[in-house]
BAPAMAR-274087 format. One record per atom (N, C-alpha, C): residue in one letter; atom name; z, x, y. Coordinates in nm, 2 decimals, padded with zeros to 4 digits. Atoms other than C-alpha are relative to their C-alpha. Layout:
# residues N
R_a_CA_Z_X_Y;
...
This chain:
# residues 163
R_m_N_00.08_-00.02_-00.14;
R_m_CA_-00.39_01.65_-04.30;
R_m_C_00.14_-00.01_00.11;
R_p_N_-00.10_-00.09_-00.16;
R_p_CA_-00.20_01.74_-03.98;
R_p_C_-00.07_-00.13_00.11;
R_r_N_00.02_00.08_-00.09;
R_r_CA_-00.26_01.46_-03.71;
R_r_C_00.01_00.01_00.15;
R_e_N_00.00_-00.09_-00.19;
R_e_CA_-00.37_01.53_-03.37;
R_e_C_00.07_-00.12_00.07;
R_f_N_-00.04_00.11_-00.10;
R_f_CA_-00.18_01.31_-03.10;
R_f_C_-00.09_-00.01_00.08;
R_d_N_00.12_-00.03_-00.16;
R_d_CA_-00.32_01.24_-02.72;
R_d_C_00.16_00.03_00.08;
R_l_N_-00.08_-00.14_-00.06;
R_l_CA_-00.08_01.37_-02.43;
R_l_C_00.07_-00.13_00.05;
R_l_N_-00.15_00.13_-00.02;
R_l_CA_00.13_01.03_-02.45;
R_l_C_00.07_-00.01_-00.13;
R_g_N_-00.10_-00.01_00.13;
R_g_CA_00.25_01.11_-02.83;
R_g_C_-00.07_-00.12_-00.10;
R_d_N_00.01_00.09_00.08;
R_d_CA_00.04_00.83_-02.99;
R_d_C_-00.09_00.03_-00.10;
R_p_N_00.18_-00.06_00.09;
R_p_CA_-00.22_00.92_-03.31;
R_p_C_-00.12_-00.06_00.09;
R_i_N_00.17_00.02_-00.03;
R_i_CA_-00.57_00.93_-03.23;
R_i_C_-00.04_-00.01_-00.18;
R_p_N_00.01_00.05_00.13;
R_p_CA_-00.72_00.72_-03.48;
R_p_C_-00.12_00.13_-00.04;
R_e_N_00.08_-00.09_00.12;
R_e_CA_-00.93_00.92_-03.79;
R_e_C_-00.15_-00.07_00.08;
R_n_N_00.25_00.11_-00.06;
R_n_CA_-01.32_00.67_-03.61;
R_n_C_-00.02_00.03_00.13;
R_f_N_00.00_00.00_-00.09;
R_f_CA_-01.19_00.81_-03.29;
R_f_C_-00.18_00.11_00.06;
R_g_N_00.12_-00.04_-00.05;
R_g_CA_-01.54_00.83_-03.09;
R_g_C_-00.17_-00.06_-00.10;
R_a_N_00.14_00.07_00.11;
R_a_CA_-01.75_00.74_-03.45;
R_a_C_-00.01_-00.13_00.08;
R_a_N_00.06_00.11_-00.05;
R_a_CA_-02.00_00.47_-03.36;
R_a_C_00.12_-00.14_-00.09;
R_g_N_-00.07_00.09_-00.04;
R_g_CA_-01.82_00.10_-03.45;
R_g_C_00.15_00.01_00.02;
R_r_N_-00.14_00.06_-00.07;
R_r_CA_-01.50_-00.07_-03.42;
R_r_C_00.11_00.08_-00.06;
R_n_N_-00.02_-00.08_00.11;
R_n_CA_-01.21_00.13_-03.49;
R_n_C_00.16_-00.10_-00.02;
R_g_N_-00.11_00.04_00.01;
R_g_CA_-00.94_-00.13_-03.49;
R_g_C_00.12_00.02_00.08;
R_h_N_-00.14_-00.06_-00.01;
R_h_CA_-00.72_-00.07_-03.18;
R_h_C_00.05_-00.20_-00.01;
R_v_N_-00.03_00.11_-00.07;
R_v_CA_-00.47_-00.32_-03.08;
R_v_C_00.10_-00.03_00.08;
R_v_N_-00.07_00.01_-00.10;
R_v_CA_-00.31_-00.41_-02.79;
R_v_C_00.17_00.04_-00.08;
R_t_N_-00.21_-00.02_00.06;
R_t_CA_00.08_-00.33_-02.85;
R_t_C_00.11_-00.03_00.15;
R_k_N_-00.09_-00.01_-00.09;
R_k_CA_00.33_-00.39_-02.59;
R_k_C_00.03_00.16_00.13;
R_e_N_00.00_-00.20_-00.02;
R_e_CA_00.39_00.07_-02.56;
R_e_C_-00.12_-00.04_00.07;
R_s_N_00.11_-00.01_-00.03;
R_s_CA_00.05_00.04_-02.53;
R_s_C_-00.03_-00.05_00.12;
R_y_N_00.03_00.06_-00.12;
R_y_CA_-00.03_-00.19_-02.22;
R_y_C_00.08_00.02_00.09;
R_n_N_-00.04_-00.08_-00.07;
R_n_CA_00.27_-00.01_-02.04;
R_n_C_-00.03_00.09_00.06;
R_k_N_00.03_-00.09_00.01;
R_k_CA_00.17_00.26_-02.10;
R_k_C_-00.19_00.03_00.11;
R_v_N_00.12_00.05_-00.01;
R_v_CA_-00.22_00.18_-01.96;
R_v_C_00.05_-00.07_00.19;
R_r_N_-00.04_00.07_-00.08;
R_r_CA_-00.05_-00.04_-01.69;
R_r_C_-00.02_00.14_00.08;
R_l_N_-00.07_-00.22_-00.05;
R_l_CA_00.13_00.32_-01.59;
R_l_C_-00.15_00.05_00.07;
R_l_N_00.13_-00.10_-00.04;
R_l_CA_-00.23_00.49_-01.57;
R_l_C_-00.02_-00.04_00.12;
R_v_N_00.04_00.11_-00.13;
R_v_CA_-00.37_00.23_-01.34;
R_v_C_00.03_00.06_00.10;
R_l_N_-00.04_-00.05_-00.12;
R_l_CA_-00.11_00.31_-01.12;
R_l_C_00.01_00.10_00.10;
R_a_N_00.07_-00.11_-00.01;
R_a_CA_-00.22_00.68_-01.13;
R_a_C_-00.06_00.00_00.05;
R_g_N_00.08_00.01_-00.14;
R_g_CA_-00.48_00.59_-00.99;
R_g_C_-00.19_00.06_-00.06;
R_m_N_00.06_00.00_00.07;
R_m_CA_-00.69_00.66_-01.31;
R_m_C_-00.06_-00.08_-00.04;
R_d_N_00.06_00.09_00.06;
R_d_CA_-01.03_00.53_-01.44;
R_d_C_00.04_-00.08_-00.20;
R_a_N_-00.03_00.05_00.14;
R_a_CA_-01.05_00.36_-01.78;
R_a_C_-00.11_00.09_-00.12;
R_k_N_-00.05_-00.16_00.08;
R_k_CA_-01.21_00.67_-01.85;
R_k_C_00.07_00.10_-00.06;
R_q_N_-00.11_-00.10_00.01;
R_q_CA_-00.98_00.88_-01.78;
R_q_C_00.12_-00.01_-00.16;
R_i_N_-00.08_00.07_00.10;
R_i_CA_-00.74_00.64_-01.97;
R_i_C_-00.02_-00.03_-00.13;
R_g_N_00.09_00.00_00.12;
R_g_CA_-00.97_00.60_-02.27;
R_g_C_00.07_00.10_-00.05;
R_e_N_-00.09_-00.10_00.03;
R_e_CA_-00.84_00.95_-02.31;
R_e_C_00.04_00.08_-00.04;
R_e_N_-00.17_00.01_00.05;
R_e_CA_-00.55_00.95_-02.23;
R_e_C_00.12_-00.06_-00.09;
R_i_N_00.00_00.12_00.07;
R_i_CA_-00.48_00.68_-02.49;
R_i_C_-00.04_00.02_-00.11;
R_g_N_00.09_-00.02_00.08;
R_g_CA_-00.74_00.81_-02.74;
R_g_C_-00.09_-00.15_-00.09;
R_i_N_00.16_00.06_00.08;
R_i_CA_-00.99_00.53_-02.74;
R_i_C_-00.08_00.02_00.10;
R_s_N_00.07_00.01_-00.11;
R_s_CA_-01.30_00.43_-02.55;
R_s_C_00.01_-00.03_00.10;
R_a_N_-00.02_00.07_-00.16;
R_a_CA_-01.37_00.39_-02.20;
R_a_C_-00.06_-00.20_-00.05;
R_p_N_-00.03_00.18_-00.01;
R_p_CA_-01.55_00.00_-02.30;
R_p_C_00.12_-00.07_-00.11;
R_t_N_-00.06_00.07_00.19;
R_t_CA_-01.29_-00.08_-02.63;
R_t_C_00.16_00.02_00.18;
R_v_N_-00.08_-00.05_-00.12;
R_v_CA_-01.04_00.03_-02.25;
R_v_C_-00.01_-00.14_00.06;
R_r_N_-00.01_00.07_00.00;
R_r_CA_-01.18_-00.21_-02.12;
R_r_C_-00.10_-00.15_-00.03;
R_k_N_00.03_00.15_00.08;
R_k_CA_-01.27_-00.49_-02.34;
R_k_C_00.22_-00.06_-00.02;
R_h_N_-00.13_00.07_00.00;
R_h_CA_-00.87_-00.50_-02.42;
R_h_C_00.10_-00.01_00.10;
R_y_N_-00.06_00.06_-00.07;
R_y_CA_-00.72_-00.41_-02.12;
R_y_C_00.00_-00.08_00.15;
R_f_N_00.04_00.06_-00.13;
R_f_CA_-00.95_-00.49_-01.77;
R_f_C_-00.01_-00.13_-00.03;
R_s_N_-00.04_00.15_00.07;
R_s_CA_-01.02_-00.81_-01.93;
R_s_C_00.01_-00.08_00.06;
R_r_N_-00.15_00.08_-00.03;
R_r_CA_-00.73_-00.89_-01.83;
R_r_C_00.02_-00.01_00.16;
R_r_N_00.05_-00.01_-00.13;
R_r_CA_-00.75_-00.99_-01.52;
R_r_C_00.16_00.07_00.06;
R_s_N_-00.15_-00.03_-00.07;
R_s_CA_-00.37_-00.92_-01.40;
R_s_C_00.02_00.19_-00.10;
R_i_N_00.02_-00.13_00.00;
R_i_CA_-00.40_-00.54_-01.56;
R_i_C_00.07_00.07_00.15;
R_k_N_-00.01_-00.06_-00.19;
R_k_CA_-00.38_-00.39_-01.14;
R_k_C_00.09_-00.13_00.00;
R_e_N_-00.11_00.01_-00.04;
R_e_CA_-00.16_-00.69_-01.08;
R_e_C_00.16_-00.08_-00.03;
R_a_N_-00.09_-00.08_00.06;
R_a_CA_00.09_-00.58_-01.31;
R_a_C_00.10_00.11_00.05;
R_a_N_-00.01_-00.13_-00.05;
R_a_CA_00.04_-00.25_-01.19;
R_a_C_00.10_00.01_00.14;
R_g_N_-00.08_-00.02_-00.10;
R_g_CA_00.09_-00.33_-00.84;
R_g_C_00.10_-00.01_00.05;
R_r_N_-00.08_00.08_-00.01;
R_r_CA_00.38_-00.59_-00.87;
R_r_C_00.11_00.15_00.00;
R_v_N_-00.10_-00.06_00.07;
R_v_CA_00.55_-00.30_-01.10;
R_v_C_00.06_00.15_00.13;
R_l_N_-00.05_-00.10_-00.12;
R_l_CA_00.51_-00.06_-00.77;
R_l_C_00.14_-00.05_00.06;
R_v_N_-00.14_00.07_-00.05;
R_v_CA_00.72_-00.33_-00.55;
R_v_C_00.08_00.01_-00.04;
R_e_N_-00.09_00.07_00.08;
R_e_CA_00.93_-00.39_-00.78;
R_e_C_00.11_00.15_00.04;
R_q_N_-00.07_-00.10_-00.07;
R_q_CA_01.02_-00.06_-00.77;
R_q_C_00.03_00.10_00.14;
R_r_N_00.00_00.00_-00.16;
R_r_CA_00.98_00.03_-00.42;
R_r_C_00.12_-00.11_00.08;
R_a_N_-00.17_00.07_-00.08;
R_a_CA_01.27_-00.24_-00.38;
R_a_C_00.08_00.04_-00.05;
R_r_N_-00.22_-00.06_00.00;
R_r_CA_01.54_-00.09_-00.57;
R_r_C_00.02_00.08_00.01;
R_m_N_-00.12_-00.12_-00.07;
R_m_CA_01.52_00.27_-00.44;
R_m_C_-00.01_-00.08_00.13;
R_m_N_-00.07_00.07_-00.11;
R_m_CA_01.56_00.06_-00.11;
R_m_C_00.14_-00.06_-00.01;
R_i_N_-00.20_00.01_-00.02;
R_i_CA_01.87_-00.09_-00.21;
R_i_C_00.03_00.10_-00.05;
R_l_N_-00.07_-00.08_00.01;
R_l_CA_01.98_00.20_-00.35;
R_l_C_00.03_00.15_00.12;
R_l_N_-00.10_-00.09_-00.13;
R_l_CA_01.96_00.41_-00.02;
R_l_C_00.04_-00.10_00.10;
R_d_N_-00.08_00.09_-00.14;
R_d_CA_02.05_00.09_00.18;
R_d_C_00.13_00.05_-00.08;
R_q_N_-00.13_00.03_00.08;
R_q_CA_02.37_00.09_-00.03;
R_q_C_00.05_00.21_-00.01;
R_a_N_-00.07_-00.07_-00.01;
R_a_CA_02.37_00.49_-00.01;
R_a_C_00.05_00.06_00.17;
R_a_N_00.01_-00.10_-00.15;
R_a_CA_02.32_00.53_00.36;
R_a_C_00.11_-00.12_00.08;
R_a_N_-00.08_00.07_-00.13;
R_a_CA_02.63_00.22_00.45;
R_a_C_00.09_00.01_-00.10;
R_e_N_-00.09_-00.09_00.10;
R_e_CA_02.82_00.48_00.18;
R_e_C_00.06_00.05_00.11;
R_g_N_00.00_-00.04_-00.13;
R_g_CA_02.78_00.65_00.54;
R_g_C_-00.11_00.17_-00.07;
R_n_N_00.06_-00.10_-00.06;
R_n_CA_02.54_00.89_00.38;
R_n_C_-00.08_00.05_00.07;
R_v_N_00.09_-00.01_-00.12;
R_v_CA_02.34_01.07_00.64;
R_v_C_-00.15_-00.02_-00.04;
R_a_N_00.15_-00.08_00.04;
R_a_CA_02.01_01.22_00.46;
R_a_C_-00.04_-00.16_00.02;
R_a_N_00.00_00.14_00.07;
R_a_CA_02.02_00.83_00.26;
R_a_C_-00.04_-00.06_00.19;
R_q_N_-00.01_00.04_-00.14;
R_q_CA_02.09_00.68_00.73;
R_q_C_-00.18_00.02_00.01;
R_k_N_00.17_-00.05_-00.03;
R_k_CA_01.75_00.91_00.80;
R_k_C_-00.14_-00.03_-00.08;
R_e_N_00.15_00.00_00.05;
R_e_CA_01.54_00.82_00.53;
R_e_C_00.00_-00.19_-00.03;
R_m_N_00.04_00.13_00.04;
R_m_CA_01.56_00.46_00.49;
R_m_C_00.00_-00.06_00.23;
R_l_N_00.11_00.07_-00.05;
R_l_CA_01.50_00.47_00.92;
R_l_C_-00.14_00.08_00.06;
R_r_N_00.19_00.00_-00.03;
R_r_CA_01.17_00.62_00.89;
R_r_C_-00.05_-00.04_-00.08;
R_l_N_00.08_00.10_00.01;
R_l_CA_01.09_00.44_00.67;
R_l_C_00.01_-00.21_00.01;
R_i_N_00.02_00.13_-00.15;
R_i_CA_01.16_00.09_00.93;
R_i_C_-00.06_00.05_00.02;
R_d_N_00.17_-00.06_-00.09;
R_d_CA_00.99_00.26_01.09;
R_d_C_-00.16_00.01_00.01;
R_a_N_00.17_00.05_00.04;
R_a_CA_00.67_00.30_00.91;
R_a_C_-00.06_-00.09_-00.08;
R_l_N_00.06_00.10_00.10;
R_l_CA_00.74_00.01_00.74;
R_l_C_-00.08_-00.15_00.18;
R_e_N_-00.03_00.13_-00.08;
R_e_CA_00.75_-00.19_01.08;
R_e_C_-00.09_00.06_00.12;
R_p_N_-00.03_-00.08_-00.12;
R_p_CA_00.56_00.02_01.35;
R_p_C_-00.07_-00.04_00.09;
R_g_N_00.03_00.05_-00.13;
R_g_CA_00.47_-00.24_01.60;
R_g_C_00.12_-00.12_00.01;
R_m_N_-00.09_-00.03_-00.02;
R_m_CA_00.81_-00.30_01.58;
R_m_C_00.05_00.07_00.12;
R_q_N_-00.04_-00.10_-00.08;
R_q_CA_00.86_-00.05_01.80;
R_q_C_00.00_-00.03_00.21;
R_g_N_00.06_00.03_-00.14;
R_g_CA_00.86_-00.04_02.23;
R_g_C_00.05_-00.15_00.02;
R_a_N_00.02_00.13_-00.12;
R_a_CA_00.87_-00.33_02.48;
R_a_C_-00.09_-00.13_-00.12;
R_a_N_00.03_00.08_00.07;
R_a_CA_00.85_-00.66_02.33;
R_a_C_-00.10_-00.10_00.07;
R_v_N_00.13_-00.01_-00.06;
R_v_CA_00.50_-00.82_02.41;
R_v_C_00.07_-00.19_00.10;
R_p_N_-00.10_00.13_-00.10;
R_p_CA_00.62_-01.14_02.66;
R_p_C_-00.05_-00.14_-00.05;
R_e_N_00.08_00.16_00.02;
R_e_CA_00.51_-01.52_02.57;
R_e_C_-00.06_-00.06_00.11;
R_r_N_00.02_00.10_-00.04;
R_r_CA_00.25_-01.72_02.69;
R_r_C_00.00_-00.17_-00.06;
R_p_N_-00.02_00.12_00.08;
R_p_CA_00.24_-02.06_02.67;
R_p_C_-00.09_-00.07_-00.04;
R_v_N_00.10_-00.01_00.08;
R_v_CA_-00.02_-02.17_02.43;
R_v_C_-00.06_-00.20_-00.07;
R_a_N_00.01_00.19_00.09;
R_a_CA_-00.20_-02.58_02.33;
R_a_C_-00.02_00.02_-00.11;
R_g_N_-00.02_-00.06_00.16;
R_g_CA_-00.01_-02.60_01.97;
R_g_C_00.05_00.04_-00.02;
R_g_N_-00.08_-00.08_00.03;
R_g_CA_00.21_-02.35_02.02;
R_g_C_00.00_00.11_-00.09;
R_r_N_00.10_-00.12_00.06;
R_r_CA_00.07_-02.07_01.78;
R_r_C_-00.04_00.13_00.08;
R_i_N_00.06_-00.18_-00.05;
R_i_CA_-00.12_-01.76_01.92;
R_i_C_-00.08_00.05_-00.08;
R_g_N_00.01_00.00_00.13;
R_g_CA_-00.31_-01.67_01.71;
R_g_C_-00.04_00.22_00.04;
R_k_N_-00.07_-00.11_00.01;
R_k_CA_-00.38_-01.24_01.67;
R_k_C_-00.16_00.04_00.13;
R_k_N_00.12_00.03_-00.11;
R_k_CA_-00.66_-01.24_01.94;
R_k_C_00.06_-00.02_00.10;
R_a_N_-00.08_00.03_-00.12;
R_a_CA_-00.47_-01.36_02.11;
R_a_C_00.12_00.07_00.09;
R_a_N_-00.14_-00.06_-00.04;
R_a_CA_-00.10_-01.20_02.11;
R_a_C_-00.09_00.15_00.00;
R_r_N_00.09_-00.08_-00.06;
R_r_CA_-00.38_-00.88_02.13;
R_r_C_00.00_00.09_00.13;
R_q_N_00.02_00.02_-00.14;
R_q_CA_-00.49_-00.96_02.45;
R_q_C_00.12_00.00_00.10;
R_i_N_-00.16_00.03_-00.01;
R_i_CA_-00.19_-01.04_02.53;
R_i_C_00.12_00.15_00.05;
R_a_N_-00.09_-00.08_00.05;
R_a_CA_00.00_-00.72_02.46;
R_a_C_-00.08_00.09_00.10;
R_a_N_00.13_-00.06_-00.09;
R_a_CA_-00.32_-00.55_02.63;
R_a_C_00.06_00.03_00.12;
R_e_N_-00.05_00.04_-00.13;
R_e_CA_-00.24_-00.68_02.97;
R_e_C_00.10_00.06_00.02;
R_a_N_-00.13_-00.04_-00.01;
R_a_CA_00.10_-00.60_02.94;
R_a_C_00.03_00.14_00.00;
R_h_N_-00.02_-00.17_00.02;
R_h_CA_00.05_-00.19_02.87;
R_h_C_-00.07_00.03_00.15;
R_a_N_00.07_-00.03_-00.14;
R_a_CA_-00.18_-00.24_03.13;
R_a_C_00.09_00.04_00.14;
R_a_N_-00.07_00.00_-00.06;
R_a_CA_00.06_-00.34_03.36;
R_a_C_00.12_00.04_00.05;
R_s_N_-00.13_-00.07_-00.01;
R_s_CA_00.32_-00.10_03.28;
R_s_C_-00.06_00.12_00.04;
R_g_N_00.04_-00.18_-00.07;
R_g_CA_00.06_00.22_03.38;
R_g_C_-00.02_00.01_-00.17;
R_g_N_-00.03_-00.03_00.12;
R_g_CA_00.02_00.23_03.03;
R_g_C_-00.13_00.14_00.00;
R_k_N_00.10_-00.13_00.01;
R_k_CA_-00.24_00.60_02.96;
R_k_C_-00.16_-00.13_00.03;
R_y_N_00.16_00.05_-00.01;
R_y_CA_-00.56_00.30_02.92;
R_y_C_00.01_-00.08_00.09;
R_a_N_00.03_00.12_-00.09;
R_a_CA_-00.49_00.06_03.21;
R_a_C_-00.13_00.03_00.15;
R_p_N_00.11_-00.07_-00.04;
R_p_CA_-00.72_00.04_03.38;
R_p_C_-00.03_00.07_00.19;
R_p_N_00.01_-00.08_-00.19;
R_p_CA_-00.80_00.24_03.78;
R_p_C_00.05_-00.09_00.09;
R_a_N_-00.03_00.12_-00.13;
R_a_CA_-00.67_00.08_04.10;
R_a_C_-00.18_00.02_00.07;
R_q_N_00.10_00.06_-00.10;
R_q_CA_-00.97_-00.10_04.27;
R_q_C_00.03_00.12_00.17;
R_p_N_00.04_-00.12_-00.11;
R_p_CA_-01.09_00.17_04.54;
R_p_C_00.00_-00.09_00.18;
R_k_N_00.02_00.06_-00.19;
R_k_CA_-00.98_00.04_04.95;
R_k_C_-00.10_00.04_00.03;
R_l_N_00.14_00.01_-00.02;
R_l_CA_-01.21_-00.04_05.14;
R_l_C_00.06_00.06_00.12;
R_v_N_00.05_-00.11_-00.17;
R_v_CA_-01.25_00.18_05.48;
R_v_C_-00.07_-00.09_00.09;
R_v_N_00.06_00.06_-00.17;
R_v_CA_-01.32_00.05_05.82;
R_v_C_00.06_00.10_00.08;
R_s_N_00.02_-00.13_-00.08;
R_s_CA_-01.42_00.27_06.08;
R_s_C_00.04_-00.11_00.12;
R_n_N_-00.08_00.00_-00.15;
R_n_CA_-01.22_00.21_06.44;
R_n_C_-00.14_-00.01_00.11;
R_r_N_00.07_-00.03_-00.05;
R_r_CA_-01.55_00.22_06.62;
R_r_C_-00.04_-00.09_00.15;
R_d_N_00.01_00.08_-00.13;
R_d_CA_-01.59_00.12_06.99;
R_d_C_-00.15_00.00_00.03;
R_g_N_00.17_-00.01_-00.07;
R_g_CA_-01.93_00.04_07.03;
R_g_C_-00.13_-00.11_-00.07;
């Protein structure tokens, strides 16, 4: 009897979709597959279809662990960090494309670091809150004649009439 396989290459259990328990066992391999499918943006129903189990079984065995999404996020951060290290090494070796990509990534990661520095205002306690920092930045931008700077005050017209 030929066995059917899901898209990931795992055999589909004979009683898949039938009532009752199918005896699913979480393995390291299946856990990693589910973690990657979560990273891909799939929900429990789609993941169940991909690995050959029902959505409630996916929720029971994988999503009941609060760490599945955290683990998926950690993997994403780790992969991004590895890629940035490799990109930085290539840029240091003189790869112009890597240098340009590194500059693009730096600009994307630190949009607030571009342009003029925000002047510091003395504050009690030595710390500036978010609102105060935004107010300082707005005042600095307005003082530099930015697009959203307040208009100049109207000039007072004085008449010199004799009378």
